N, C-alpha and C positions, 0 to 999 in steps of 0.2 A: 298440307300432304294429302294425298288420295291413296288409300291402301288398295292394292289389287292383287296381292298375294299373301300366303299365309306366312311366310318369312317376315314380312312387314308386320303383320298383325301381332305376331309373337313377340317381336322386338318392342313394339309399342307397348304391349301388355307388360313386359318385363319392366320398361321404365315407369309405367304406371303403378305397378305394384311397389316398387321402391319408394316412390314419392309419397305413396299412401302410408307405407310402413314408417317413414321419417316423421311424416306428419303425426300420425298416432302416437309415436314415440315421444315427440316434443310436446304435445298436448299433455299427455300423462306426466311428463317431468316438470312442467311449469309449475312454480310455487312461490308464494311471497318471500321476498328477500334475494331471489335470483336475479341477475342481470340478464337483460336480454342477450348479451354477448355470450354469456354461459350458456343459454338455452340454444342459441345459434351454433354453439360448438358441438352439440350433440348431433344436429343435423349434418354438419360438416364431416365429423368423424364416420357417419353412416355412409355418406357419399364416398369418402376416400376409401373405406373398406370395400365398397362394391365397385370401385373402378369408374364411379361416375363423377361428373362435373356439374357444380351450380351453374344452371342456365343464365341467371341474371349477371353473375360475376362473368361468366364466358362471353356473353352477348353485349352486356353494356358497362362492364368493369364495375358492377355494384359491389359496394364495400361490406359484403357479408355473404354467407352461404345461401342464407333464406331472408325472407322479408319478415319482420316481427313489428307489430304495430300496437300501441296502447291507447285506449280511451278515444279521444277525439281524433288522432291519428288513425286512420283506418286502413291505410295501404302503403307499401312500399317503405315501411319503417326500417331505418337502419339499425342493426343490432349494435349495442354499446354499453355504456355504464348505466342505463336507465334501469331502475330496479322495480321488479314487479311486486305490486301492492295487493293485499287482500281486497276484493270487490272490483278489481280491474276488469276491463273488457279487453281481450287480446285477441288479435288476428296473427295467423301464421300462414304465410304463402310459401310453398315448397314447388320449386321446378328445377330440372335437372336434365342432363344429357347422359345417356347411357348407350354405348356401342352405336351411336349415330342417330338415336331417337330420343326426342324431348316429350316430356310429360310435365303436366302442370296441375297443381291441386291446392286448396286452401280451406280454411275453416276459421270461425270465430268462436270464442268461448269466455264464460266468465270465470274468474278465479274466486273460489268460495270466500266469504258468504256472497252468494249471487242474488242480486236484487231482482224483484218480480219484473222490472222494467227491461233488465238485461235479459232475463230468461225468456220473455215473450218476443223481444227482437230477434234473438237467436232462434227461436222456434219458427218464426216467420221466414227467417232466412233460409233455413233448412228445407222448409216446406216449399219456397219458391224455387230453390234448386231442383228439388225432386219432382215438382210437378212440371216444370219446365223441361226436364230431361225426357219426361214420358212423352213429350210432344215430338221429339226427333225421330225422323224417318225420311229416307231418301224420297225426293218430290215434295216434302213439306216447305212451306215458307219459313224463312227465318223469323219473321216477325212474330209468328206464333209464340217464340220464346218471350219477347218483350210483353206481349199481351198477357201471357200467363203470368209473368213476375208482376206486372203492374195489378193484375187482379188479386193476387194474394196479398200485396202490400196494401192495396186499398181497403180490403175487407178487414185487415187487422190494424188499420189505422197508422200505416207507416208509409214513408215516401221511397222513391227510387232514385239513386244517383245516376243522373244522366249525362256525366262527362267521363264515365268509365265503361268500358265495353268488353264483351267477349272477343275471341280471336282464332284464327286458324293456328294449328300447331302441328308438330310431327317431326320434320327434318331441321327445324328452327324454332326457337321461342315463340316467335311471332310470324306468321305467314298469312297468306290469302286465305279467306276473307280477313282483312285487316281489322275490321270493326263489325262486330255483330251486337246490335243493340239489345240490352236487357230492360229496355223500356218499349213501349209499342210505336212504331213507325209505320203508319199505313202507307207511305210512299215506297217502302222497302219491298221490292217484288222478287227478290232473289230466293232461290229455291235450294235446299239441300241436295247435294249429289251422292250417289252410291259410293260409299268408301271415304268420304270426306272426314277428316280429323279436325276437330275444334274443341274449344272450350266453352263452358256456360259457367259464368260467375256473376251472379247478381249482387248488387249492393243495395241494401235496405237500410233506412235511417229512420230516427225519431223525429226527423223534421227536415233535414237538409236534401236538396236535390242536385248539389254540386260540391266538389271538393276543390281546395286550393293547394298549392305546393308551398312547403316550408323553404327557408333559405338554404337548408342543406341540399337542395336540388333534387331530392328523392321523395321525401316523406309527404304524404297527401293527408289532409285533414278537413274536417267540417268547420267552415269558418264561423258558425254560430255556436260552436261547442256542443253540438248534438252528437248522438252516437251513431255508428254505422257498422254494419257487419257484411262480411263477404263470405260465400261459400262457392266452390269451384270443383268441377269435375272436367276430365279429358275424356272425350267419346269419340266414336265413330258412327256416322249414320249409314244405316243399312235399310234395305227395303222392308226387313222384318222389324225395324226399330233400332235403338241405340245400342252399341256395345260400350259400356262404361269400363275404361280401363284403369281408373283410379277409384279408391274405395276410401271415402272419408269416414273418420272415427265419429262415434256419437259424442260430439265435442262439448255440448253444453247441456 
């Protein structure tokens, strides 16, 4: 989606605020002994009250309102009877449609007691997102995002998952550009255009560079059992820099 009027911008901001509120509420509610289905029901209820619809359920018939992943499952986890344990690494990804506008956000966090390894990985993931968002400006190359993420990961001793990418969003959950690498691709000559709406969602790991899919057809996991985190914003590129329409909580 490319925004060219204030009505579109305000509609996108409204969706962005809602996904951010839902994510923050779910992160704060997560505790040992709770099932991921119970946690998902919090997000589902907030969407219902606001008149919004879950984007993955609407678009792909995903069996949940949100994606909730634990430990080596790092993305697209199906909410169910899985019980959250003390010391877990959790990822929650929230995306929805409200009044025709789609927004997408996500965060990873440790369930206390948080190990130093999880704390360091989460800190690096947040830093990779924050620093790459600052690179957004109409006319900038997309590959500056991946270069920034890789730089943060390398400096802190982590790897980047390179078969999961960011994407365009706005009038649908996934739009053009369909793949925005969060790893450096020197051959990517594309540039951000004024008003373009897209996500930035780096995945950093303690060792993995790829994820595989479980037999459930959704859940993505690190095949070597290492951990991975994801942080995500939806934003708009402008000549003055990014307009971030989602606000992630301080999740770890």
